[in-house]
TORVEX-250014 format. One record per atom (N, C-alpha, C, CB): residue in one letter; z, y, x; atom name. Coordinates in pm, 1 decimal, decimal comma, always signed. Glycine has a CB too. Layout:
REM TORVEX-250014
['a' [Z Y X] 'CA'];
...
//
This chain:
REM TORVEX-250014
['m' [-594,4 +1445,3 -2637,5] 'N'];
['m' [-565,7 +1334,2 -2623,3] 'CA'];
['m' [-433,9 +1349,3 -2578,8] 'C'];
['m' [-650,7 +1266,3 -2551,3] 'CB'];
['i' [-281,9 +1275,2 -2584,3] 'N'];
['i' [-199,8 +1294,7 -2514,0] 'CA'];
['i' [-147,6 +1165,7 -2498,1] 'C'];
['i' [-126,7 +1389,3 -2550,4] 'CB'];
['i' [-126,4 +1184,1 -2300,2] 'N'];
['i' [-113,4 +1029,7 -2233,9] 'CA'];
['i' [+38,4 +1048,7 -2175,0] 'C'];
['i' [-248,4 +986,0 -2090,2] 'CB'];
['d' [+155,1 +956,8 -2252,1] 'N'];
['d' [+258,6 +938,3 -2219,5] 'CA'];
['d' [+240,5 +889,1 -2081,7] 'C'];
['d' [+321,7 +867,8 -2307,2] 'CB'];
['v' [+323,4 +981,2 -1954,8] 'N'];
['v' [+342,9 +903,0 -1829,1] 'CA'];
['v' [+456,5 +899,4 -1808,0] 'C'];
['v' [+285,4 +941,4 -1717,8] 'CB'];
['r' [+549,5 +827,5 -1873,3] 'N'];
['r' [+665,7 +802,1 -1864,5] 'CA'];
['r' [+709,7 +765,8 -1661,2] 'C'];
['r' [+679,6 +671,9 -1987,5] 'CB'];
['c' [+814,1 +806,5 -1624,7] 'N'];
['c' [+906,8 +756,1 -1513,3] 'CA'];
['c' [+1056,1 +765,9 -1515,3] 'C'];
['c' [+873,1 +820,3 -1399,9] 'CB'];
['r' [+1102,9 +747,5 -1392,4] 'N'];
['r' [+1223,8 +687,8 -1417,8] 'CA'];
['r' [+1330,4 +844,4 -1428,2] 'C'];
['r' [+1261,6 +560,9 -1279,2] 'CB'];
['i' [+1287,7 +944,8 -1416,4] 'N'];
['i' [+1356,1 +1081,5 -1454,4] 'CA'];
['i' [+1287,9 +1122,9 -1602,5] 'C'];
['i' [+1323,1 +1211,0 -1325,0] 'CB'];
['t' [+1191,7 +1080,9 -1645,6] 'N'];
['t' [+1137,3 +1084,5 -1839,8] 'CA'];
['t' [+1272,0 +1046,2 -1941,2] 'C'];
['t' [+988,1 +922,8 -1886,0] 'CB'];
['l' [+1299,5 +1140,1 -1990,7] 'N'];
['l' [+1366,1 +1100,8 -2104,9] 'CA'];
['l' [+1336,5 +1010,8 -2219,2] 'C'];
['l' [+1386,1 +1191,1 -2149,7] 'CB'];
['p' [+1391,8 +923,6 -2276,5] 'N'];
['p' [+1356,4 +821,0 -2332,2] 'CA'];
['p' [+1293,8 +896,2 -2463,5] 'C'];
['p' [+1473,1 +715,3 -2345,8] 'CB'];
['e' [+1341,5 +969,0 -2519,4] 'N'];
['e' [+1226,6 +1025,0 -2624,0] 'CA'];
['e' [+1175,9 +1102,9 -2627,5] 'C'];
['e' [+1235,0 +1043,2 -2717,3] 'CB'];
['t' [+1115,3 +1155,9 -2544,5] 'N'];
['t' [+986,2 +1194,8 -2527,8] 'CA'];
['t' [+849,9 +1095,9 -2570,9] 'C'];
['t' [+986,5 +1224,7 -2389,6] 'CB'];
['g' [+894,9 +957,8 -2591,9] 'N'];
['g' [+748,6 +900,8 -2590,3] 'CA'];
['g' [+736,7 +924,8 -2794,3] 'C'];
['g' [+739,5 +681,4 -2503,6] 'CB'];
['a' [+888,1 +931,3 -2874,1] 'N'];
['a' [+869,0 +962,5 -3019,8] 'CA'];
['a' [+783,2 +1116,7 -3030,6] 'C'];
['a' [+1033,5 +968,5 -3098,4] 'CB'];
['f' [+860,7 +1219,4 -2930,9] 'N'];
['f' [+831,7 +1348,6 -2934,6] 'CA'];
['f' [+660,4 +1360,8 -2947,7] 'C'];
['f' [+898,2 +1417,0 -2802,6] 'CB'];
['f' [+599,3 +1295,7 -2814,0] 'N'];
['f' [+438,6 +1316,3 -2800,4] 'CA'];
['f' [+383,7 +1204,2 -2902,4] 'C'];
['f' [+373,7 +1288,7 -2626,0] 'CB'];
['a' [+444,2 +1105,3 -2969,0] 'N'];
['a' [+385,1 +1029,5 -3076,8] 'CA'];
['a' [+340,2 +1120,1 -3220,6] 'C'];
['a' [+496,1 +916,1 -3111,3] 'CB'];
['e' [+469,3 +1171,9 -3224,7] 'N'];
['e' [+466,7 +1263,7 -3300,9] 'CA'];
['e' [+342,7 +1420,8 -3336,9] 'C'];
['e' [+582,9 +1285,4 -3260,7] 'CB'];
['l' [+365,7 +1433,4 -3215,2] 'N'];
['l' [+282,7 +1547,6 -3187,6] 'CA'];
['l' [+157,2 +1525,6 -3198,1] 'C'];
['l' [+299,9 +1599,0 -3072,1] 'CB'];
['a' [+106,4 +1363,9 -3165,2] 'N'];
['a' [-46,7 +1350,4 -3138,8] 'CA'];
['a' [-86,1 +1325,3 -3274,1] 'C'];
['a' [-97,8 +1229,5 -3031,4] 'CB'];
['r' [+0,6 +1238,1 -3388,5] 'N'];
['r' [-24,0 +1249,3 -3485,1] 'CA'];
['r' [-36,7 +1386,1 -3638,1] 'C'];
['r' [+36,0 +1166,9 -3476,1] 'CB'];
['q' [+80,9 +1467,8 -3591,0] 'N'];
['q' [+40,3 +1620,1 -3601,1] 'CA'];
['q' [-85,4 +1661,7 -3589,0] 'C'];
['q' [+98,5 +1694,3 -3511,8] 'CB'];
['e' [-133,5 +1671,7 -3492,8] 'N'];
['e' [-255,9 +1729,3 -3401,5] 'CA'];
['e' [-373,0 +1659,9 -3447,5] 'C'];
['e' [-240,6 +1704,5 -3236,0] 'CB'];
['k' [-388,1 +1493,3 -3491,2] 'N'];
['k' [-448,2 +1475,5 -3464,2] 'CA'];
['k' [-537,2 +1404,6 -3338,7] 'C'];
['k' [-436,0 +1533,8 -3501,0] 'CB'];
['l' [-429,8 +1403,8 -3274,4] 'N'];
['l' [-493,6 +1363,0 -3124,1] 'CA'];
['l' [-487,5 +1212,7 -3121,1] 'C'];
['l' [-402,3 +1427,5 -2983,0] 'CB'];
['a' [-563,0 +1173,2 -2997,8] 'N'];
['a' [-555,7 +1059,0 -2961,8] 'CA'];
['a' [-407,1 +1010,6 -2869,9] 'C'];
['a' [-682,9 +1047,5 -2894,2] 'CB'];
['y' [-360,0 +933,5 -2854,7] 'N'];
['y' [-231,1 +903,0 -2759,5] 'CA'];
['y' [-206,3 +774,6 -2727,4] 'C'];
['y' [-105,7 +944,8 -2814,8] 'CB'];
['v' [-182,8 +806,4 -2585,8] 'N'];
['v' [-189,0 +634,9 -2478,8] 'CA'];
['v' [-32,9 +658,7 -2491,7] 'C'];
['v' [-278,8 +621,5 -2255,8] 'CB'];
['d' [+75,1 +545,6 -2549,7] 'N'];
['d' [+211,3 +554,9 -2506,3] 'CA'];
['d' [+247,7 +538,5 -2418,8] 'C'];
['d' [+277,7 +508,8 -2543,8] 'CB'];
['f' [+177,5 +461,7 -2333,5] 'N'];
['f' [+254,2 +427,3 -2125,3] 'CA'];
['f' [+142,2 +411,2 -2085,5] 'C'];
['f' [+369,8 +262,8 -2058,2] 'CB'];
['l' [+66,3 +543,9 -1988,3] 'N'];
['l' [-41,1 +508,1 -1909,0] 'CA'];
['l' [-4,1 +386,9 -1825,6] 'C'];
['l' [-83,6 +622,6 -1825,6] 'CB'];
['l' [+92,5 +366,6 -1796,9] 'N'];
['l' [+130,8 +276,0 -1686,0] 'CA'];
['l' [+164,6 +135,4 -1701,1] 'C'];
['l' [+233,3 +325,9 -1628,4] 'CB'];
['d' [+160,5 +89,3 -1832,4] 'N'];
['d' [+168,5 -44,6 -1891,9] 'CA'];
['d' [+121,0 -138,0 -1862,2] 'C'];
['d' [+143,1 -55,0 -1983,2] 'CB'];
['g' [+182,2 -236,9 -1774,1] 'N'];
['g' [+100,8 -358,2 -1711,6] 'CA'];
['g' [+66,4 -298,6 -1558,0] 'C'];
['g' [-57,2 -398,9 -1811,8] 'CB'];
['v' [+123,0 -191,1 -1518,9] 'N'];
['v' [+141,8 -138,8 -1373,1] 'CA'];
['v' [+297,2 -132,2 -1364,2] 'C'];
['v' [+65,4 +18,4 -1341,7] 'CB'];
['a' [+330,5 -44,6 -1417,3] 'N'];
['a' [+473,4 +20,3 -1389,7] 'CA'];
['a' [+578,7 -109,5 -1342,0] 'C'];
['a' [+536,7 +104,6 -1547,9] 'CB'];
['d' [+591,1 -227,7 -1373,7] 'N'];
['d' [+674,9 -345,8 -1357,6] 'CA'];
['d' [+616,5 -412,9 -1246,2] 'C'];
['d' [+683,8 -436,4 -1481,8] 'CB'];
['k' [+522,6 -349,0 -1155,9] 'N'];
['k' [+427,2 -411,8 -1074,2] 'CA'];
['k' [+486,3 -336,7 -938,3] 'C'];
['k' [+255,4 -384,4 -1121,4] 'CB'];
['p' [+567,5 -320,7 -824,1] 'N'];
['p' [+584,7 -240,3 -731,8] 'CA'];
['p' [+408,6 -264,0 -600,5] 'C'];
['p' [+763,9 -289,8 -670,1] 'CB'];
['q' [+389,5 -364,5 -635,9] 'N'];
['q' [+276,5 -394,5 -537,9] 'CA'];
['q' [+171,6 -304,1 -561,6] 'C'];
['q' [+221,5 -536,0 -547,3] 'CB'];
['l' [+143,0 -281,2 -698,6] 'N'];
['l' [+46,1 -156,5 -730,0] 'CA'];
['l' [+57,5 -12,9 -709,7] 'C'];
['l' [+25,9 -153,9 -848,1] 'CB'];
['f' [+187,8 +22,7 -628,6] 'N'];
['f' [+189,7 +142,3 -582,2] 'CA'];
['f' [+161,8 +200,9 -469,6] 'C'];
['f' [+268,7 +169,8 -596,6] 'CB'];
['q' [+169,9 +297,4 -404,9] 'N'];
['q' [+176,1 +377,1 -302,3] 'CA'];
['q' [+331,8 +356,3 -234,9] 'C'];
['q' [+139,1 +524,4 -353,6] 'CB'];
['a' [+318,5 +386,3 -57,6] 'N'];
['a' [+424,7 +420,4 -39,5] 'CA'];
['a' [+546,9 +492,6 -123,5] 'C'];
['a' [+394,6 +465,6 +36,6] 'CB'];
['d' [+516,2 +569,5 -199,3] 'N'];
['d' [+594,0 +633,9 -225,0] 'CA'];
['d' [+634,0 +615,8 -345,1] 'C'];
['d' [+568,8 +728,7 -197,8] 'CB'];
['n' [+570,8 +482,6 -404,7] 'N'];
['n' [+673,5 +446,3 -512,0] 'CA'];
['n' [+617,1 +513,0 -658,8] 'C'];
['n' [+835,1 +512,8 -465,5] 'CB'];
['l' [+548,1 +602,6 -660,1] 'N'];
['l' [+537,2 +684,3 -748,1] 'CA'];
['l' [+360,6 +721,5 -800,6] 'C'];
['l' [+620,5 +797,9 -688,1] 'CB'];
['h' [+266,6 +707,4 -725,2] 'N'];
['h' [+82,5 +686,1 -749,0] 'CA'];
['h' [+90,2 +566,0 -728,1] 'C'];
['h' [-45,4 +760,3 -644,0] 'CB'];
['p' [+34,1 +505,2 -818,6] 'N'];
['p' [-23,3 +384,1 -839,2] 'CA'];
['p' [-180,5 +397,8 -728,3] 'C'];
['p' [-47,7 +363,7 -1026,4] 'CB'];
['l' [-212,1 +263,0 -725,8] 'N'];
['l' [-320,6 +267,6 -601,8] 'CA'];
['l' [-437,6 +183,5 -649,3] 'C'];
['l' [-259,6 +201,2 -449,5] 'CB'];
['a' [-569,2 +185,1 -583,3] 'N'];
['a' [-668,8 +231,0 -648,8] 'CA'];
['a' [-659,0 +59,3 -696,1] 'C'];
['a' [-808,9 +318,8 -563,5] 'CB'];
['e' [-623,6 -20,8 -691,0] 'N'];
['e' [-571,6 -169,2 -751,4] 'CA'];
['e' [-520,2 -130,5 -874,1] 'C'];
['e' [-450,1 -255,4 -663,2] 'CB'];
['a' [-472,8 -44,2 -914,9] 'N'];
['a' [-431,1 -52,4 -1051,6] 'CA'];
['a' [-504,5 +46,3 -1172,4] 'C'];
['a' [-283,2 -22,6 -1043,5] 'CB'];
['q' [-570,0 +90,3 -1093,2] 'N'];
['q' [-686,8 +176,8 -1137,2] 'CA'];
['q' [-734,7 +153,9 -1256,7] 'C'];
['q' [-793,3 +169,2 -1057,8] 'CB'];
['p' [-820,4 -5,8 -1297,4] 'N'];
['p' [-860,0 -78,8 -1367,4] 'CA'];
['p' [-785,7 -105,8 -1475,9] 'C'];
['p' [-887,4 -161,1 -1310,6] 'CB'];
['r' [-622,0 -88,5 -1501,1] 'N'];
['r' [-567,1 -131,9 -1576,1] 'CA'];
['r' [-515,8 -2,7 -1629,6] 'C'];
['r' [-493,6 -231,7 -1535,4] 'CB'];
['l' [-538,0 +101,3 -1548,7] 'N'];
['l' [-476,3 +248,3 -1618,5] 'CA'];
['l' [-600,3 +263,7 -1707,8] 'C'];
['l' [-444,3 +406,1 -1498,2] 'CB'];
['l' [-736,8 +239,5 -1621,3] 'N'];
['l' [-815,3 +264,5 -1747,8] 'CA'];
['l' [-835,1 +209,7 -1865,7] 'C'];
['l' [-906,7 +269,0 -1727,9] 'CB'];
['d' [-816,7 +88,7 -1886,1] 'N'];
['d' [-816,3 +27,6 -2010,9] 'CA'];
['d' [-702,6 +86,9 -2100,3] 'C'];
['d' [-802,7 -121,6 -1992,8] 'CB'];
['n' [-579,6 +151,3 -2033,0] 'N'];
['n' [-509,1 +195,3 -2117,7] 'CA'];
['n' [-513,6 +325,1 -2190,1] 'C'];
['n' [-421,1 +182,2 -2072,1] 'CB'];
['v' [-619,1 +395,9 -2123,0] 'N'];
['v' [-671,9 +516,8 -2164,8] 'CA'];
['v' [-772,6 +490,7 -2247,7] 'C'];
['v' [-712,2 +598,5 -2064,7] 'CB'];
['w' [-873,3 +387,2 -2239,4] 'N'];
['w' [-962,1 +365,0 -2294,0] 'CA'];
['w' [-926,5 +320,9 -2452,6] 'C'];
['w' [-1025,3 +282,7 -2211,7] 'CB'];
['a' [-805,1 +217,1 -2452,3] 'N'];
['a' [-755,1 +241,0 -2616,7] 'CA'];
['a' [-754,4 +321,9 -2686,8] 'C'];
['a' [-659,2 +230,5 -2648,8] 'CB'];
['g' [-671,2 +457,8 -2620,6] 'N'];
['g' [-694,8 +571,5 -2692,4] 'CA'];
['g' [-816,2 +668,6 -2708,2] 'C'];
['g' [-612,3 +632,1 -2657,5] 'CB'];
['l' [-885,9 +651,1 -2614,4] 'N'];
['l' [-986,0 +723,3 -2618,5] 'CA'];
['l' [-1102,5 +669,4 -2710,0] 'C'];
['l' [-1019,7 +742,8 -2490,9] 'CB'];
['a' [-1153,9 +536,6 -2722,3] 'N'];
['a' [-1271,7 +446,1 -2787,0] 'CA'];
['a' [-1264,6 +488,6 -2923,5] 'C'];
['a' [-1254,4 +275,3 -2775,5] 'CB'];
['p' [-1162,4 +491,7 -2975,1] 'N'];
['p' [-1145,9 +555,9 -3156,2] 'CA'];
['p' [-1234,8 +713,9 -3139,4] 'C'];
['p' [-915,5 +599,1 -3219,6] 'CB'];
['l' [-1203,8 +767,1 -3070,9] 'N'];
['l' [-1290,5 +890,0 -3107,1] 'CA'];
['l' [-1390,4 +922,4 -3034,3] 'C'];
['l' [-1226,6 +1000,2 -3112,0] 'CB'];
['l' [-1426,4 +807,5 -2968,5] 'N'];
['l' [-1614,7 +809,4 -2965,2] 'CA'];
['l' [-1662,9 +733,1 -3041,3] 'C'];
['l' [-1694,9 +767,4 -2838,0] 'CB'];
['s' [-1587,4 +619,6 -3114,1] 'N'];
['s' [-1706,3 +542,4 -3237,6] 'CA'];
['s' [-1693,4 +658,9 -3352,6] 'C'];
['s' [-1645,3 +346,5 -3320,4] 'CB'];
['g' [-1664,9 +778,2 -3285,1] 'N'];
['g' [-1728,8 +840,6 -3487,3] 'CA'];
['g' [-1640,1 +802,8 -3581,2] 'C'];
['g' [-1891,7 +757,0 -3569,5] 'CB'];
//
């Protein structure tokens, strides 16, 4: 499984790179781990980098979307 964790310093083209790598290697791919979280500053710790516990259910949903197909056979 490849999980893209884009941040302010990540180059935009990394998303396409990881998606292609996942396709080639037949791996699950989560396009953006912080989808639904990154745009909500209230879901981050004081360092503005690490999500709070309140963000974890959304992060789980994001990962589960990529992981569930692998488990369903």
